[in-house]
C-alpha positions in Angstrom: -127.9 -13.9 -37.0 -128.0 -10.3 -37.5 -125.7 -9.5 -34.7 -123.2 -11.7 -36.6 -124.1 -10.5 -40.2 -123.4 -6.9 -39.3 -120.3 -8.0 -37.3 -118.9 -10.0 -41.1 -120.2 -6.6 -42.9 -117.9 -4.5 -40.8 -115.3 -6.9 -40.4 -111.8 -5.8 -40.8 -111.1 -8.2 -43.3 -114.0 -7.3 -45.4 -113.3 -3.6 -45.2 -109.7 -4.5 -46.5 -111.0 -6.3 -49.7 -113.5 -3.6 -50.7 -110.8 -0.7 -50.2 -108.0 -2.4 -52.3 -110.3 -4.2 -54.6 -107.9 -2.9 -57.4 -104.8 -5.3 -55.9 -106.4 -8.1 -53.9 -106.7 -10.4 -57.1 -103.3 -10.5 -57.5 -102.8 -11.0 -54.1 -104.8 -13.8 -54.0 -102.7 -15.0 -57.0 -99.3 -14.6 -55.1 -100.7 -16.3 -52.1 -101.9 -19.2 -54.1 -98.4 -19.7 -55.8 -96.4 -19.0 -52.5 -98.9 -21.6 -50.8 -98.0 -24.4 -53.1 -94.2 -24.0 -53.7 -93.8 -23.9 -50.1 -95.5 -27.3 -49.4 -96.2 -29.5 -52.9 -92.8 -31.6 -53.6 -93.8 -35.1 -54.3 -96.6 -35.7 -56.9 -97.4 -39.3 -54.9 -97.0 -38.1 -51.4 -100.2 -38.0 -49.5 -99.8 -34.6 -48.8 -100.1 -33.4 -52.5 -102.7 -35.3 -53.4 -104.5 -34.1 -51.3 -103.8 -30.3 -51.8 -104.7 -31.1 -55.5 -107.6 -32.7 -54.8 -109.1 -30.3 -52.3 -108.3 -27.3 -55.0 -109.9 -29.2 -58.0 -113.2 -30.0 -55.8 -113.6 -26.8 -53.9 -112.6 -25.0 -57.6 -115.6 -27.1 -59.0 -117.9 -26.2 -56.2 -117.2 -22.9 -55.7 -117.7 -22.3 -59.9 -121.2 -24.2 -59.4 -122.1 -21.5 -56.7 -120.8 -18.8 -58.6 -122.6 -19.4 -61.4 -126.3 -19.7 -59.5 -125.3 -16.7 -57.7 -126.7 -14.1 -60.4 -130.0 -16.4 -60.0 -130.8 -15.4 -56.7 -130.1 -19.0 -55.6 -128.5 -17.9 -52.6 -130.6 -14.9 -51.0 -131.4 -15.2 -47.6 -128.7 -18.0 -47.1 -125.3 -17.9 -45.1 -124.0 -18.9 -48.8 -125.3 -14.9 -49.7 -122.8 -13.4 -47.5 -119.7 -14.8 -49.3 -121.0 -14.6 -52.9 -118.5 -11.4 -53.6 -115.5 -13.3 -52.7 -116.3 -16.5 -55.0 -114.8 -15.0 -57.8 -111.8 -14.3 -55.9 -112.1 -17.9 -54.5 -112.3 -18.9 -58.3 -109.0 -17.4 -59.2 -107.0 -18.6 -56.2 -108.1 -22.1 -57.0 -107.0 -21.1 -60.7 -103.5 -20.0 -59.5 -103.1 -23.1 -57.0 -103.6 -25.6 -59.8 -101.8 -24.2 -62.6 -98.8 -23.0 -60.1 -98.8 -26.9 -58.9 -98.6 -28.0 -62.5 -95.6 -25.5 -63.0 -93.7 -26.5 -60.4 -94.2 -30.5 -61.2 -93.6 -30.2 -65.2 -90.8 -27.8 -64.1 -89.3 -31.0 -62.6 -89.3 -32.9 -65.7 -89.5 -30.6 -68.9 -86.9 -30.8 -71.6 -86.7 -27.6 -73.2 -86.0 -28.5 -76.7 -88.7 -30.5 -77.1 -92.1 -29.9 -74.7 -91.1 -26.0 -73.3 -94.5 -25.3 -75.5 -97.0 -26.9 -73.2 -94.8 -25.4 -70.0 -94.9 -22.1 -71.7 -99.2 -22.5 -71.9 -99.0 -23.4 -68.2 -96.3 -20.6 -66.9 -98.7 -17.6 -68.9 -101.8 -19.4 -67.5 -100.2 -18.8 -64.2 -99.3 -15.0 -65.1 -102.6 -14.4 -67.0 -104.4 -15.3 -63.6 -104.0 -12.2 -62.6 -106.2 -10.8 -64.7 -109.2 -13.2 -65.0 -111.0 -11.6 -61.9 -111.7 -9.0 -64.2 -113.0 -11.8 -66.6 -114.2 -14.3 -64.5 -117.8 -13.4 -65.5 -117.1 -14.7 -69.0 -118.4 -18.1 -68.6 -116.8 -19.1 -71.7 -113.5 -18.4 -71.1 -114.5 -19.7 -67.2 -115.3 -23.0 -68.3 -112.5 -23.0 -70.8 -110.2 -22.8 -68.2 -111.5 -25.1 -66.0 -111.7 -27.4 -68.3 -107.4 -27.0 -69.2 -107.0 -27.6 -65.4 -109.2 -30.6 -65.0 -107.7 -32.5 -68.3 -104.3 -31.9 -66.7 -105.1 -32.6 -63.1 -106.3 -36.1 -64.5 -103.4 -36.6 -66.4 -101.3 -36.5 -63.0 -103.9 -38.1 -61.0 -104.9 -41.3 -62.8 -101.1 -42.1 -63.5 -100.1 -42.0 -59.7 -103.7 -44.1 -58.7 -103.3 -46.5 -61.2 -99.2 -47.0 -61.3 -98.8 -46.8 -65.0 -99.0 -44.5 -67.7 -99.2 -45.0 -71.3 -101.4 -43.6 -74.5 -104.7 -45.6 -73.1 -103.9 -44.1 -69.5 -103.6 -40.5 -71.3 -106.8 -41.4 -73.4 -108.8 -42.6 -70.5 -107.8 -39.7 -68.1 -108.9 -36.9 -71.0 -112.3 -39.0 -71.6 -112.6 -38.6 -67.5 -111.7 -34.7 -67.7 -114.1 -34.1 -70.2 -116.6 -36.1 -68.7 -116.3 -34.5 -65.4 -116.3 -30.7 -66.9 -119.4 -31.6 -69.0 -121.5 -33.1 -65.8 -120.4 -29.9 -64.1 -122.0 -27.4 -67.3 -124.7 -29.3 -67.3 -125.5 -29.0 -63.7 -124.6 -25.2 -64.1 -126.9 -24.5 -67.4 -130.0 -26.4 -66.4 -129.7 -25.0 -62.8 -129.3 -21.6 -64.0 -131.2 -19.2 -66.0 -129.1 -16.9 -66.7 -126.4 -19.1 -67.6 -128.6 -20.8 -70.3 -129.1 -17.0 -71.5 -125.5 -16.0 -71.2 -124.1 -18.9 -73.5 -124.8 -21.1 -76.5 -124.2 -24.4 -75.4 -123.4 -25.5 -78.9 -120.6 -23.1 -79.2 -119.3 -23.7 -75.8 -118.8 -27.4 -76.6 -117.2 -26.4 -79.7 -114.7 -25.1 -77.8 -114.2 -27.7 -75.0 -113.5 -30.2 -77.9 -111.1 -27.6 -78.9 -109.0 -27.8 -76.6 -109.1 -31.5 -75.9 -108.2 -32.2 -79.3 -105.2 -29.4 -78.8 -104.2 -31.4 -75.9 -104.4 -34.6 -77.4 -102.5 -33.5 -80.7 -99.2 -32.3 -78.0 -99.7 -35.5 -76.6 -99.1 -37.1 -79.8 -96.3 -34.8 -81.3 -94.5 -35.4 -77.9 -94.9 -31.9 -76.7 -96.1 -33.0 -73.5 -93.9 -33.9 -70.2 -94.5 -37.3 -69.2 -95.6 -36.7 -66.0 -95.4 -37.8 -63.0 -92.2 -39.3 -63.9 -89.4 -36.5 -64.0 -85.7 -36.5 -64.5 -84.0 -35.3 -61.1 -80.0 -35.6 -63.0 -78.8 -36.3 -66.2 -75.0 -36.3 -66.4 -72.7 -37.2 -69.2 -69.3 -38.7 -67.5 -66.4 -40.0 -68.1 -67.0 -42.8 -65.6 -69.9 -44.4 -63.8 -69.4 -46.7 -60.2 -71.1 -48.3 -57.5 -70.1 -47.8 -53.7 -71.7 -48.6 -51.0 -75.4 -48.4 -52.8 -74.2 -45.1 -54.3 -73.2 -43.8 -57.4 -69.9 -42.3 -57.7 -69.8 -40.1 -61.0 -66.9 -38.8 -62.8 -67.5 -35.4 -64.9 -66.0 -32.6 -66.1 -67.4 -29.7 -63.8 -69.3 -26.9 -65.3 -68.1 -23.0 -64.5 -69.9 -21.8 -61.5 -72.4 -19.5 -63.0 -74.1 -22.2 -65.3 -76.0 -23.7 -62.1 -78.3 -25.4 -64.7 -76.1 -28.0 -65.8 -73.6 -30.1 -63.8 -71.2 -30.9 -67.0 -69.5 -29.0 -69.7 -70.9 -29.3 -73.1 -67.3 -29.8 -74.5 -66.4 -33.8 -73.2 -62.3 -34.3 -73.7 -62.4 -37.6 -75.0 -59.5 -39.5 -74.7 -58.9 -43.0 -77.2 -60.4 -46.4 -75.8 -62.4 -44.4 -73.0 -66.0 -45.0 -72.8 -68.5 -42.2 -72.3 -71.2 -42.7 -69.7 -74.5 -40.9 -69.3 -75.8 -40.8 -66.0 -79.3 -39.9 -65.1 -82.0 -40.2 -62.0 -85.5 -40.3 -62.9 -88.5 -39.8 -59.9 -91.1 -41.7 -60.4 -94.1 -42.3 -57.7 -93.7 -45.1 -55.1 -94.4 -48.5 -57.1 -94.6 -47.5 -60.3 -92.6 -49.3 -62.7 -91.6 -48.2 -66.1 -89.3 -49.0 -69.5 -87.0 -46.0 -69.7 -84.3 -45.6 -72.6 -80.9 -43.4 -73.4 -81.2 -43.0 -77.0 -77.9 -42.0 -78.2 -78.2 -39.7 -81.5 -74.9 -38.1 -83.5 -75.1 -35.5 -85.8 -74.2 -35.7 -89.1 -72.7 -32.6 -89.9 -72.6 -33.5 -93.9 -76.3 -34.6 -94.3 -77.4 -31.7 -91.8 -79.4 -34.4 -89.6 -79.3 -36.2 -86.3 -78.7 -40.3 -86.9 -79.6 -42.6 -83.9 -76.5 -44.5 -83.0 -79.0 -46.9 -80.8 -81.5 -47.5 -78.2 -80.3 -48.8 -74.6 -83.6 -49.7 -72.0 -83.6 -50.1 -68.5 -86.4 -50.5 -66.1 -87.2 -48.1 -63.7 -88.6 -48.3 -60.2 -90.6 -45.6 -58.6 -90.7 -44.6 -54.6 -86.6 -43.3 -54.2 -87.0 -39.2 -53.4 -83.8 -39.0 -55.0 -84.8 -40.6 -58.1 -84.3 -44.5 -59.9 -80.2 -44.0 -60.5 -79.2 -45.3 -63.9 -76.7 -45.2 -66.9 -75.3 -45.7 -70.3 -72.5 -45.9 -71.9 -70.9 -46.3 -75.3 -66.7 -46.7 -76.4 -67.2 -46.6 -79.9 -67.8 -43.1 -80.5 -66.9 -40.0 -83.1 -66.2 -36.5 -82.3 -68.7 -33.9 -82.7 -72.1 -33.0 -81.1 -74.2 -35.6 -79.3 -77.7 -35.7 -78.0 -78.9 -38.7 -75.4 -82.8 -38.6 -75.2 -83.8 -40.0 -72.1 -87.6 -41.4 -73.1 -90.1 -43.4 -72.1 -91.7 -46.4 -74.2 -93.9 -44.3 -76.0 -91.0 -42.0 -76.9 -91.8 -39.1 -74.2 -89.0 -37.4 -74.1 -87.9 -37.1 -69.7 -85.1 -34.5 -71.1 -82.7 -34.3 -73.0 -78.4 -34.6 -72.4 -76.3 -32.8 -75.0 -72.7 -32.3 -75.2 -69.7 -32.3 -78.0 -66.9 -34.9 -78.4 -63.6 -33.5 -78.8 -60.2 -35.1 -78.8 -56.8 -34.1 -78.2 -56.4 -34.1 -74.5 -54.9 -36.0 -72.2 -56.3 -37.2 -68.8 -53.5 -34.9 -67.3 -55.3 -32.1 -68.8 -58.9 -32.8 -67.6 -60.1 -31.5 -64.4 -62.5 -33.9 -63.3 -65.1 -33.6 -60.8 -67.0 -36.5 -58.4 -70.4 -36.5 -57.3 -72.4 -39.4 -55.2 -75.9 -40.0 -55.8 
């Protein structure tokens, strides 16, 4: 045992960590982000579920071990050798979970509606580099843990239940709060140093504030409705079905505007239909009512007017997303938006465009894409 301990203390990895301790945190941060970027894809895939659950489980265990280390709980045990790596492990799992959420949320985020919550996740991901210096601050440590834990359950519960909605979101929040409270109490009553460092009422106040903050974001529709994600959204001149493919004809955008397929200006000809095509990812066996909310901007009143909600059911499981479309043939000139929303009116995405007249179909360059 002593020889093993000596070999570990003199190992190349340990020497590297100590020599470059100033840069090691960012290496762990980058490592966690790259790992998730290269490996994660579908929230309902077994591999993704296992990785996220392992991240959350390992983070919980490591936080328990780290917070009891100051009390000498692991003295003369095998864990004593690895105590100095506990903060790095916590940072790795913080980075891994937050980067995973950024990856999943980036698929479904609507920049005009839910970007604020997405920005919080990105800031948390980037700020993770600096947590190494403040990871000993238990208020910060438990706050970040609860935020990530809350987000974890809002992903996991709908996937396993195969449904989503306000009741499920509230249930996910309560499970998250309960599990975080359990960890806090376990550490608090097991660690004299933790009891001396934190005021329990203050920590509960912080956690309840985060709980209220996330719920406010939800009820103001500022959180993307994960695990659903809007994969494709196009304003089109025609949509047809051929050999189980959706054939979409639309005015293609300039190549440098890679984030949007269609042009913002839709050249409308008399008696033509305006189509909105969308492809929505949903987990396997997941069923949900979705609507296209057509809105027209009234320049006189300076307000958006809801023209019509056209709904349809989606069924999850297809890698390319559940495809569907709606259309209108009585449209006015001007600016339009079509919100892709759930029955709880959570926004999956927004398709914005401007209808202009005066062009013939011969003047319009139409591209065709199959989905």
